[in-house]
TIMILUM-306704 format. One record per residue (C-alpha): residue in one letter; z, y, x; residue number from 1. Coordinates in pm, 1 decimal. Layout:
REM TIMILUM-306704
<A, <Z, Y, X>, NUM>;
...
//
This chain:
REM TIMILUM-306704
<X, <22.1, 2.6, -3.0>, 1>;
<X, <-81.5, 346.0, 115.5>, 2>;
<X, <16.6, 660.7, 39.1>, 3>;
<X, <-89.5, 989.2, 123.3>, 4>;
<X, <120.6, 1322.2, 121.1>, 5>;
<X, <350.7, 1513.9, 306.5>, 6>;
<X, <676.3, 1319.7, 407.1>, 7>;
<X, <982.3, 1584.6, 430.5>, 8>;
<X, <1326.3, 1478.6, 612.1>, 9>;
<X, <1635.5, 1426.1, 400.7>, 10>;
<X, <1842.1, 1487.6, 691.8>, 11>;
<X, <1820.8, 1695.7, 1011.2>, 12>;
<X, <1943.5, 1538.1, 1357.0>, 13>;
<X, <1999.5, 1743.7, 1650.4>, 14>;
<X, <1826.5, 1554.0, 1972.4>, 15>;
<X, <2041.5, 1613.6, 2276.6>, 16>;
<X, <1836.9, 1623.7, 2565.2>, 17>;
<X, <1844.3, 1355.5, 2857.7>, 18>;
<X, <1918.2, 1633.1, 3111.2>, 19>;
<X, <2087.2, 1956.2, 3189.3>, 20>;
<X, <1866.3, 2280.7, 3243.4>, 21>;
<X, <1721.9, 2595.9, 3060.8>, 22>;
<X, <1437.8, 2549.6, 2774.6>, 23>;
<X, <1110.6, 2664.9, 2942.1>, 24>;
<X, <902.0, 2562.7, 2644.4>, 25>;
<X, <894.7, 2455.0, 2305.4>, 26>;
<X, <610.1, 2299.5, 2202.7>, 27>;
<X, <668.3, 2273.9, 1833.8>, 28>;
<X, <718.7, 2511.6, 1558.7>, 29>;
<X, <1025.3, 2496.3, 1327.5>, 30>;
<X, <938.1, 2263.2, 1009.0>, 31>;
<X, <618.2, 2150.6, 1170.9>, 32>;
<X, <540.2, 1772.9, 1161.7>, 33>;
<X, <631.5, 1577.9, 1452.1>, 34>;
<X, <472.1, 1196.4, 1601.1>, 35>;
<X, <688.6, 945.0, 1753.9>, 36>;
<X, <732.2, 1034.4, 2161.6>, 37>;
<X, <553.3, 1380.0, 2101.7>, 38>;
<X, <751.6, 1617.6, 2352.3>, 39>;
<X, <923.7, 1884.2, 2180.3>, 40>;
<X, <1023.2, 2120.3, 2445.2>, 41>;
<X, <1014.0, 2123.5, 2816.9>, 42>;
<X, <1343.2, 2145.5, 3021.8>, 43>;
<X, <1342.2, 2361.3, 3362.9>, 44>;
<X, <1598.1, 2191.6, 3611.3>, 45>;
<X, <1628.5, 2330.1, 3904.3>, 46>;
<X, <1709.6, 1968.2, 4094.7>, 47>;
<X, <1446.0, 1799.7, 3933.5>, 48>;
<X, <1207.2, 2081.4, 4049.5>, 49>;
<X, <1334.9, 2083.8, 4387.4>, 50>;
<X, <1280.1, 1697.2, 4371.3>, 51>;
<X, <917.8, 1752.6, 4285.6>, 52>;
<X, <878.8, 2050.4, 4530.0>, 53>;
<X, <1006.3, 1802.3, 4820.4>, 54>;
<X, <791.5, 1499.2, 4672.0>, 55>;
<X, <509.7, 1756.1, 4723.4>, 56>;
<X, <551.8, 1867.5, 5068.3>, 57>;
<X, <624.3, 1517.1, 5181.6>, 58>;
<X, <294.1, 1374.9, 5033.3>, 59>;
<X, <142.7, 1702.0, 5226.6>, 60>;
<X, <268.8, 1606.5, 5540.0>, 61>;
<X, <193.8, 1244.3, 5525.6>, 62>;
<X, <-177.8, 1349.0, 5432.3>, 63>;
<X, <-209.6, 1564.4, 5740.9>, 64>;
<X, <-40.3, 1313.0, 5947.8>, 65>;
<X, <-288.8, 1088.7, 5821.3>, 66>;
<X, <-597.0, 1342.5, 5859.5>, 67>;
<X, <-461.9, 1395.1, 6237.0>, 68>;
<X, <-453.0, 982.5, 6310.1>, 69>;
<X, <-809.2, 985.2, 6165.5>, 70>;
<X, <-923.3, 1237.5, 6426.9>, 71>;
<X, <-712.8, 1051.8, 6710.8>, 72>;
<X, <-866.1, 721.9, 6615.3>, 73>;
<X, <-1234.6, 875.6, 6604.2>, 74>;
<X, <-1151.1, 998.2, 6923.9>, 75>;
<X, <-1027.5, 670.1, 7079.8>, 76>;
<X, <-1316.4, 471.7, 6965.1>, 77>;
<X, <-1534.3, 721.8, 7100.2>, 78>;
<X, <-1357.4, 671.1, 7432.7>, 79>;
<X, <-1350.2, 297.9, 7415.0>, 80>;
<X, <-1707.9, 304.3, 7360.0>, 81>;
<X, <-1778.2, 475.7, 7681.8>, 82>;
<X, <-1497.3, 278.1, 7896.4>, 83>;
<X, <-1687.0, -69.3, 7744.9>, 84>;
<X, <-2029.7, 101.5, 7903.5>, 85>;
<X, <-1868.0, 188.4, 8185.8>, 86>;
<X, <-1762.4, -173.1, 8230.1>, 87>;
<X, <-2079.3, -279.3, 8142.6>, 88>;
<X, <-2278.7, -9.6, 8401.8>, 89>;
<X, <-2012.9, -156.5, 8674.4>, 90>;
<X, <-2030.1, -533.4, 8605.1>, 91>;
<X, <-2435.0, -479.7, 8610.4>, 92>;
<X, <-2372.5, -305.1, 8977.0>, 93>;
<X, <-2129.8, -549.9, 9113.6>, 94>;
<X, <-2381.0, -820.3, 9067.3>, 95>;
<X, <-2661.3, -674.3, 9202.2>, 96>;
<X, <-2433.3, -559.0, 9486.5>, 97>;
<X, <-2295.7, -927.9, 9521.1>, 98>;
<X, <-2673.1, -1064.7, 9505.6>, 99>;
<X, <-2746.3, -783.7, 9788.9>, 100>;
<X, <-2405.2, -946.9, 10015.1>, 101>;
<X, <-2540.6, -1328.2, 9947.1>, 102>;
<X, <-2874.5, -1207.8, 10104.3>, 103>;
<X, <-2737.9, -1039.1, 10409.3>, 104>;
<X, <-2474.2, -1306.6, 10454.8>, 105>;
<X, <-2787.5, -1573.7, 10477.5>, 106>;
<X, <-2996.7, -1315.3, 10697.9>, 107>;
<X, <-2672.1, -1268.5, 10922.0>, 108>;
<X, <-2624.5, -1654.9, 10951.1>, 109>;
<X, <-2978.6, -1695.7, 11088.9>, 110>;
<X, <-2974.8, -1407.0, 11270.0>, 111>;
<X, <-3189.0, -1174.0, 11133.8>, 112>;
<X, <-3009.5, -849.1, 11021.7>, 113>;
<X, <-2740.3, -668.1, 11245.2>, 114>;
<X, <-2378.6, -697.1, 11195.3>, 115>;
<X, <-2299.7, -367.3, 11087.1>, 116>;
<X, <-2565.9, -382.3, 10773.7>, 117>;
<X, <-2402.1, -708.6, 10692.6>, 118>;
<X, <-2054.0, -544.8, 10707.8>, 119>;
<X, <-2191.2, -237.7, 10500.5>, 120>;
<X, <-2316.1, -507.3, 10211.8>, 121>;
<X, <-1970.5, -680.0, 10221.1>, 122>;
<X, <-1813.5, -334.2, 10186.8>, 123>;
<X, <-2007.1, -261.8, 9891.0>, 124>;
<X, <-2005.4, -556.5, 9685.1>, 125>;
<X, <-1582.7, -540.2, 9727.3>, 126>;
<X, <-1613.9, -162.3, 9626.4>, 127>;
<X, <-1798.1, -275.5, 9329.5>, 128>;
<X, <-1601.0, -540.6, 9212.8>, 129>;
<X, <-1273.4, -333.7, 9231.5>, 130>;
<X, <-1470.7, -43.3, 9032.3>, 131>;
<X, <-1565.6, -319.4, 8780.5>, 132>;
<X, <-1200.5, -433.0, 8755.9>, 133>;
<X, <-1080.4, -83.6, 8685.1>, 134>;
<X, <-1363.2, -48.0, 8439.8>, 135>;
<X, <-1268.0, -369.7, 8263.9>, 136>;
<X, <-902.1, -268.9, 8250.1>, 137>;
<X, <-999.0, 61.3, 8081.9>, 138>;
<X, <-1196.8, -59.3, 7853.2>, 139>;
<X, <-939.3, -373.8, 7747.2>, 140>;
<X, <-684.8, -55.2, 7736.8>, 141>;
<X, <-945.2, 148.4, 7494.7>, 142>;
<X, <-999.1, -126.7, 7271.1>, 143>;
<X, <-604.7, -154.4, 7275.0>, 144>;
<X, <-542.5, 169.1, 7153.8>, 145>;
<X, <-819.2, 164.3, 6890.6>, 146>;
<X, <-640.6, -136.3, 6747.3>, 147>;
<X, <-299.7, 32.0, 6777.0>, 148>;
<X, <-429.6, 347.2, 6614.6>, 149>;
<X, <-566.3, 132.3, 6338.7>, 150>;
<X, <-257.1, -23.1, 6226.4>, 151>;
<X, <-52.6, 294.6, 6241.2>, 152>;
<X, <-341.5, 467.9, 6032.4>, 153>;
<X, <-279.2, 170.1, 5754.2>, 154>;
<X, <48.2, 215.3, 5742.2>, 155>;
<X, <38.3, 574.4, 5668.6>, 156>;
<X, <-206.2, 514.2, 5441.7>, 157>;
<X, <82.1, 326.8, 5277.4>, 158>;
<X, <283.5, 588.3, 5308.3>, 159>;
<X, <27.7, 817.9, 5147.0>, 160>;
<X, <16.0, 590.8, 4839.8>, 161>;
<X, <386.3, 597.1, 4874.0>, 162>;
<X, <430.5, 954.6, 4838.9>, 163>;
<X, <179.6, 975.1, 4585.3>, 164>;
<X, <378.7, 780.1, 4352.7>, 165>;
<X, <688.2, 966.4, 4425.2>, 166>;
<X, <485.2, 1269.0, 4364.5>, 167>;
<X, <402.8, 1129.2, 4028.3>, 168>;
<X, <718.3, 1025.3, 3916.8>, 169>;
<X, <909.1, 1352.1, 3996.8>, 170>;
<X, <581.7, 1544.5, 3792.9>, 171>;
<X, <696.0, 1276.1, 3507.7>, 172>;
<X, <1059.6, 1401.0, 3555.2>, 173>;
//
């Protein structure tokens, strides 16, 4: 059964607010009809306003840290890429000089090359091997830095999500 018409209240009840504060805005007029769960007024509470502002600042700081960390990650990736390229280049040089050393060593044993040329080839090959090891270590460290920054960024993104939820909760309060 359905009826249409205006329903008037038999009893008017005072509705207490769930928190202390000052009525900032009345959203319904006296005598107007309201629905269940409809907001009637907005109450300003300094504690909630402070919590909202703090949540907003926390979120902004987390976003700024995320932005800075993303920039650091981009820089670290570029640095790791350069270090990897240097490692590849020095490995190629070390291989080439090692082959030249073997050739000079064979020629020296046969007496077809002077001792100084053979010793220079030994020195060049040793220097190239040291440079390659240094470049390889730098490339590994660059890759580790990228991995660490990526993990830190993922953790910070989770913090930003939490701060966003905290802000939404403070906003709804």
